[in-house]
C-alpha positions in Angstrom: 87.9 85.6 44.7 89.8 88.6 46.2 90.0 90.4 42.9 86.3 89.8 42.4 85.5 91.2 45.8 87.1 94.5 45.0 86.1 94.8 41.3 84.2 98.0 42.2 87.5 99.7 42.9 88.7 99.0 39.4 85.4 100.0 37.8 85.4 103.3 39.5 89.1 104.0 38.7 90.2 104.1 42.3 92.9 101.4 41.8 94.2 99.7 38.7 94.5 95.9 38.4 98.3 96.0 39.0 97.9 98.3 42.0 95.2 96.1 43.4 97.4 93.0 43.1 100.4 94.7 44.6 98.3 95.8 47.5 97.1 92.3 48.1 100.8 91.0 48.2 101.8 93.8 50.7 98.7 93.1 52.8 99.6 89.4 53.0 103.1 90.1 54.1 102.0 92.6 56.7 99.5 90.2 58.3 96.6 92.7 58.0 93.3 92.0 56.3 92.9 93.3 52.8 90.2 95.8 53.6 92.0 97.4 56.5 95.2 97.6 54.4 93.4 99.3 51.5 91.9 101.9 53.8 95.4 102.5 55.3 96.7 103.1 51.7 94.1 105.9 51.2 91.1 104.1 49.7 87.9 105.6 51.1 86.3 103.5 53.7 82.9 103.7 52.3 84.2 102.4 48.9 85.6 99.3 50.7 82.3 98.8 52.5 80.4 99.1 49.2 82.7 96.4 47.8 81.9 94.0 50.7 78.2 94.7 50.5 78.1 94.1 46.7 80.2 90.9 47.0 78.1 89.3 49.8 74.8 90.9 48.7 74.3 92.0 52.3 73.9 95.4 54.0 77.0 96.8 55.9 77.3 98.6 59.2 80.0 100.8 60.7 80.8 101.2 64.3 78.5 103.5 66.2 77.5 103.6 69.8 73.9 103.1 68.8 74.7 99.7 67.4 73.8 97.7 70.5 72.4 94.3 71.5 70.4 93.4 74.5 72.4 93.2 77.7 70.8 89.8 78.5 72.1 88.5 75.2 75.6 89.9 75.6 76.1 88.6 79.1 75.8 85.0 77.8 78.8 85.5 75.5 82.6 85.7 75.7 84.1 89.0 74.4 87.5 87.6 73.6 86.0 84.6 71.7 83.8 86.9 69.7 86.7 89.2 68.8 88.6 86.2 67.6 85.7 84.8 65.6 84.7 88.3 64.3 81.0 88.0 64.6 78.4 89.6 66.9 74.6 89.0 67.4 72.3 92.0 67.3 69.2 90.0 68.1 67.8 86.5 68.5 64.2 85.6 67.8 63.1 82.0 68.2 65.2 80.1 65.6 66.5 83.2 63.8 69.3 85.6 64.6 70.6 88.9 63.2 74.4 88.8 63.2 77.2 91.2 62.2 80.2 89.3 60.7 83.3 89.9 58.7 83.1 86.7 56.7 79.4 85.7 56.5 80.1 83.1 53.9 82.6 81.2 56.0 81.1 77.7 57.0 83.1 77.8 60.3 81.5 81.2 61.2 78.0 80.0 60.3 78.4 76.8 62.3 79.8 78.8 65.3 76.9 81.2 65.2 74.3 78.4 65.1 76.0 76.4 67.8 76.4 79.4 70.1 73.0 81.0 69.7 71.0 77.8 69.1 69.4 79.0 65.9 68.9 77.6 62.4 68.5 80.8 60.3 70.9 83.8 60.2 70.4 87.2 58.8 74.0 88.5 58.3 75.2 92.1 58.1 78.8 92.6 57.0 81.3 94.9 58.8 85.1 95.6 58.8 87.1 93.8 61.4 88.1 97.1 63.2 84.5 98.2 63.3 83.3 94.8 64.4 85.8 94.6 67.3 84.7 98.1 68.5 81.0 97.1 68.3 81.8 94.0 70.4 83.9 96.0 72.9 81.2 98.7 73.1 78.5 96.2 73.8 80.6 94.7 76.6 80.9 98.3 77.9 84.7 98.7 77.5 86.9 101.1 75.6 89.3 99.9 72.9 91.7 97.1 73.9 90.3 96.9 77.4 89.3 93.6 79.0 85.7 92.8 80.1 86.8 93.6 83.7 87.0 97.3 82.7 83.2 97.5 82.1 81.3 99.7 84.4 79.3 96.8 85.9 82.5 94.8 86.6 84.1 97.9 88.2 80.9 98.5 90.2 81.3 95.0 91.6 84.9 95.7 92.6 83.8 98.9 94.3 81.1 96.9 96.2 83.8 94.4 97.4 86.0 97.4 98.5 83.1 98.9 100.3 82.4 95.6 102.1 86.1 95.5 103.1 85.9 99.0 104.5 82.8 98.1 106.5 84.7 95.1 107.9 87.6 97.3 108.8 85.3 99.8 110.5 83.9 96.9 112.5 87.5 96.0 113.5 88.2 99.6 114.6 85.0 99.7 116.7 86.0 96.4 118.3 89.4 97.9 119.1 87.8 101.0 120.6 85.6 98.8 122.7 88.7 96.9 123.8 90.5 100.1 124.8 87.4 101.1 126.8 87.5 97.7 128.5 91.2 98.2 129.4 90.3 101.5 130.9 87.8 99.6 133.1 90.5 97.1 133.9 93.0 99.8 135.0 90.3 101.4 137.1 89.6 98.0 138.7 93.3 97.5 139.4 93.4 100.9 141.1 90.5 99.9 143.3 92.1 96.5 144.1 95.5 98.1 144.8 94.0 100.6 147.3 92.0 97.9 149.1 95.0 95.5 149.3 97.4 98.3 150.5 94.9 99.4 153.2 94.4 95.9 154.4 98.1 95.1 154.5 98.8 98.3 156.4 95.9 98.4 158.9 94.8 94.8 158.9 91.3 93.9 160.1 89.5 96.9 161.6 86.8 99.5 161.0 88.1 100.0 157.4 87.6 96.3 156.5 84.0 96.8 155.2 85.2 99.7 153.0 88.2 97.7 151.8 85.9 94.7 150.9 83.5 96.9 148.9 86.5 98.5 147.1 88.1 95.1 146.4 84.8 93.6 145.1 84.2 96.7 142.9 87.7 96.4 141.6 87.3 92.7 140.8 84.0 93.3 139.0 85.4 96.2 137.0 88.5 94.1 136.1 86.4 91.2 134.9 84.1 93.4 133.0 87.1 95.1 131.3 88.5 91.8 130.3 85.2 90.7 128.8 85.3 93.8 126.7 88.9 93.4 125.8 89.1 89.7 124.9 87.0 90.0 121.6 89.2 92.9 120.6 92.3 90.8 121.2 90.8 88.1 119.0 90.1 90.6 116.3 93.6 91.9 116.6 95.0 88.6 115.4 92.9 88.6 112.2 94.7 89.7 109.0 94.2 93.3 108.1 95.2 93.7 104.5 93.8 95.4 101.5 94.7 96.4 97.9 97.7 98.6 97.7 98.5 100.0 94.2 98.8 103.4 92.8 95.9 104.9 90.7 96.6 104.9 87.0 93.8 106.9 85.6 92.3 104.1 83.6 95.5 102.8 82.0 95.2 99.6 84.1 92.2 98.0 85.7 91.6 97.0 89.3 90.1 93.5 89.4 88.8 91.2 92.1 89.4 87.4 92.2 88.0 84.7 94.4 85.0 86.9 95.4 83.5 85.7 98.7 84.4 86.2 102.3 88.0 87.1 101.5 88.3 88.5 98.0 91.7 89.3 96.5 92.4 92.4 94.5 94.9 92.7 91.7 95.6 95.1 88.9 95.9 94.3 85.2 98.9 95.1 83.2 99.2 98.4 81.3 96.6 98.5 78.5 98.0 99.3 75.1 96.8 102.6 73.8 94.9 103.5 77.0 97.2 106.4 77.9 96.9 108.0 74.5 93.1 107.5 74.6 92.9 109.2 78.0 95.1 112.1 76.8 92.5 112.8 74.1 89.8 113.4 76.7 88.1 116.2 74.7 87.6 113.9 71.8 86.1 111.0 73.7 82.4 110.2 73.4 80.3 110.6 76.5 80.1 106.8 77.0 83.9 106.4 76.7 84.3 109.2 79.3 81.9 107.5 81.7 84.0 104.3 81.4 87.1 106.1 82.4 85.3 107.9 85.2 84.1 104.5 86.5 87.7 103.3 86.6 88.7 106.5 88.4 86.0 106.0 91.1 87.3 102.4 91.5 90.8 103.7 92.0 89.6 106.2 94.5 87.7 103.4 96.4 90.9 101.4 96.4 92.8 104.3 98.0 90.2 104.8 100.6 90.3 101.1 101.4 94.1 101.1 101.7 93.9 104.1 104.0 91.3 102.4 106.1 93.7 99.4 106.5 96.4 101.8 107.7 93.9 103.4 110.2 92.8 100.0 111.4 96.4 98.8 112.0 97.0 102.1 113.9 93.9 101.5 116.0 95.2 98.0 116.8 98.5 99.6 117.8 96.7 102.0 120.1 94.8 99.1 121.7 98.1 97.3 122.2 99.6 100.4 123.8 96.5 100.6 126.1 97.3 97.0 127.0 100.9 98.0 127.6 99.8 100.8 130.0 97.6 98.3 131.8 100.6 95.9 132.1 102.8 98.7 133.3 100.2 99.5 136.0 100.3 95.8 137.1 104.1 95.8 137.1 104.5 99.1 139.0 102.0 98.0 141.6 103.7 94.6 142.1 107.2 96.1 142.4 106.0 98.8 144.8 104.3 96.2 147.0 107.2 93.8 146.8 109.7 96.4 147.9 107.5 98.1 150.5 106.4 95.0 152.5 108.5 92.2 153.9 108.5 88.8 152.5 105.4 86.8 153.5 102.2 85.2 152.2 101.5 88.3 150.1 104.8 88.0 148.2 103.4 85.5 145.8 100.6 88.0 145.0 103.2 90.7 144.3 105.3 88.5 142.1 102.2 87.4 140.2 101.3 91.1 139.5 104.8 91.7 138.2 104.8 88.7 135.9 101.3 89.3 134.6 102.2 93.0 134.0 105.4 92.1 132.1 103.5 89.7 129.8 100.8 92.3 129.1 103.4 94.9 128.3 105.2 92.7 125.9 102.1 91.7 124.1 101.1 95.3 123.8 104.4 96.2 122.2 103.9 93.2 119.8 100.9 95.1 118.5 102.7 98.3 118.4 105.4 97.3 115.9 103.1 96.7 112.9 101.0 99.7 113.8 104.1 101.9 113.7 104.9 100.5 110.2 101.3 101.2 109.1 101.5 104.8 110.4 104.6 105.4 108.4 103.2 103.8 105.2 99.9 105.7 105.6 101.7 109.0 106.1 103.9 108.4 103.1 100.8 107.5 101.0 99.1 110.8 102.0 102.2 112.8 101.1 102.6 111.0 97.7 99.0 111.9 96.9 99.8 115.6 96.9 102.0 115.2 93.8 99.6 113.0 91.8 97.3 114.2 89.1 93.7 114.7 90.1 90.3 114.4 88.4 90.4 118.1 87.9 93.3 117.7 85.4 90.9 115.7 83.2 87.6 117.4 83.9 88.6 120.8 82.4 89.7 121.2 78.8 93.5 121.4 78.7 93.2 124.3 76.3 92.1 126.4 79.2 95.3 125.6 81.1 97.7 125.6 78.1 96.8 128.4 75.7 97.9 127.6 72.2 97.4 123.8 72.5 95.5 121.9 69.8 92.7 120.8 72.2 89.3 122.0 71.3 87.7 124.0 74.2 84.2 122.9 73.3 83.5 119.1 73.7 82.0 117.5 70.6 78.4 117.4 71.7 75.8 116.2 69.2 72.1 117.2 69.4 71.3 113.5 70.1 73.5 113.6 73.2 71.5 116.2 75.0 70.0 116.1 77.5 70.1 112.4 78.1 73.5 110.9 77.3 75.5 114.1 78.0 73.6 114.7 81.3 74.5 111.2 82.5 78.1 111.9 81.8 77.9 115.0 83.8 76.4 113.0 86.7 79.2 110.5 86.4 81.7 113.3 86.6 79.9 114.7 89.6 80.1 111.3 91.4 83.8 111.1 90.6 84.5 114.5 91.9 82.6 113.6 95.1 84.7 110.5 95.4 87.8 112.6 95.1 86.5 114.8 98.0 85.9 111.6 100.1 89.5 110.6 99.4 90.7 114.0 100.6 88.8 113.4 103.9 90.1 109.8 104.1 93.6 111.2 103.9 92.9 113.6 106.6 91.4 110.9 108.8 94.6 108.9 108.2 96.8 111.8 109.2 94.7 112.4 112.3 94.8 108.7 113.2 98.6 108.9 113.0 98.4 111.9 115.4 96.1 110.0 117.8 98.5 107.1 117.7 101.4 109.4 118.5 99.5 110.7 121.4 99.0 107.1 122.5 102.7 106.6 122.4 103.1 109.7 124.6 100.5 108.5 127.1 102.3 105.1 127.3 105.7 106.8 127.6 104.3 109.0 130.4 103.0 105.9 132.2 106.3 104.1 132.0 108.3 107.2 133.0 105.9 107.9 135.9 106.3 104.4 137.2 110.1 104.5 136.9 110.4 108.0 138.4 107.9 107.2 141.2 109.8 104.1 142.2 113.1 106.0 142.0 112.0 108.9 144.1 110.2 106.8 146.7 112.8 104.1 147.2 115.9 106.1 146.3 119.3 104.8 145.2 120.0 102.4 148.1 119.7 99.3 145.9 121.9 99.5 142.8 119.9 96.9 140.8 116.5 98.6 141.4 118.0 102.0 140.8 119.3 101.0 137.4 116.0 99.3 136.6 114.0 102.3 137.6 116.3 104.6 135.6 116.0 102.4 132.5 112.2 102.4 132.9 112.2 106.2 133.1 114.4 106.6 130.0 112.4 104.1 128.0 109.3 106.2 128.7 111.1 109.3 127.6 112.1 107.6 124.3 108.5 106.6 123.7 107.3 110.2 124.4 109.9 111.5 121.9 108.6 108.9 119.3 105.1 110.0 120.0 105.9 113.7 119.4 107.7 112.7 116.2 104.4 111.1 115.1 102.0 113.7 116.4 103.6 117.1 115.5 103.9 116.6 111.7 100.4 115.1 111.6 99.0 117.9 113.6 100.6 120.5 111.4 99.2 118.9 108.2 95.8 118.5 109.9 95.7 122.3 110.5 96.1 122.9 106.8 92.8 121.3 106.1 89.7 123.6 106.5 87.8 120.6 107.8 89.6 120.9 111.1 88.0 124.3 112.0 84.4 125.1 112.4 81.9 123.0 110.4 82.0 121.6 106.9 79.1 121.4 104.5 78.9 118.6 102.0 76.2 117.9 99.4 74.3 114.6 99.5 73.9 113.6 95.8 70.4 112.6 94.6 71.0 111.7 90.9 67.3 111.7 90.2 67.3 115.5 90.7 69.2 118.5 89.5 72.3 119.5 91.5 70.6 122.7 92.7 68.0 120.5 94.6 70.6 118.4 96.4 70.5 118.6 100.2 73.5 119.4 102.4 74.8 117.8 105.5 77.0 119.5 108.1 80.1 117.8 109.7 81.9 119.1 112.7 85.6 118.5 113.5 84.8 115.6 115.8 82.8 113.8 113.1 85.8 113.6 110.8 88.7 113.3 113.2 
């Protein structure tokens, strides 16, 4: 049977009978199919295909990107199963199908096709296994050896889930900002209440009572309003703030999403065999293969932006916690001052309650501060690591332009049939990827500036603690040893927090000044892929918009 299949090779004098039999023995021991082994031994591919065509009495087909089936037909099939069975349907019409197969005379293949497609008649086309596998992979929109999750549609779904996660994180940050505003109301209300209570305890009932009452009521209203703003932020603060966290691999691995729903999980596939070499030959890739890599790059960029958004959200939560700490310090300082200033009496319970509430608030605020500090460090490290990574520009320009004397061709292999359609879409995909890279640069800047703002929040909190400690120390003096030690410790703790804030703020501020976005205004094109680039409109961002 095998000898008969390749009789053409003997007839044309390409191989003798002995050479043919020896080749079959070697192919069997290597585990490769006879056709692929013959081609590897130097037999022209078209001769092998003519052998198959003559043997089966069927036309043959080679891999080409134009060999494609309907998407609605492909989406019903399983890529890995087709690659194992080595057949692929080109079309299905009523009870008849046109199918490419490696062994069209195999009863198992015929039965599998009929059962899967639900047809009775089959028009076969023969193909080599390597060509057939590439046809299958191309129709599933993946490069060689990639899984179906590397298709552009699958990657677009991952990016959609990542965008949804970033929207959720933006909602969290807005909630935290609202909570900090509420705490500002609360601190203002406490100030009003403190003034009213002190005036009443000093002067008692008199002509100031009406003013004290208005001040007290205003303070209570503002405090309640501030709490109503803060409590939803506190509830948000206890929600998990996690996202994907892996390094970009430039298409050698694939970011995947599992359990899509309200809480999707992201994971990265193992390293794909041959992907790195395929990417290294960028100039020799077809436009479609390039677009698949660019889609993977945009997904990696989206993952980094989502990770940086997680860091910024955790830092926003830490700033909200520090605002809560400052509010607690205000409570505690006021309670201590009132307790030490006035004699023991009915108001002592009120003073002690202020101290206890303030201490609890301060501790809870610091509980939020710890994970935020860790996020600030991780986010800053992530931004610094990105400076040493390769960028899309390393792939977008022919390496021959950077490395004279290399064997890369300066001119990409563009066929007349590629222009303007297929090549133009690749250019648009490259433009989208470059824009994604720009967005990541701005996301890194926002992360650096968020670290700077968080450092300033440390400084403000430290100044509040130091001010309370110093104020108590100056006003009451050193007459009481316990209170003197307590006030000094409070003052020193505040100084330590100020130093920590400067450690966070100064490097971030220095890096921020290196970006041109921090000064003046920045223009950015808004892509409209239905028009030429020269017709795209521009939007102007100021420093406040991106910081």
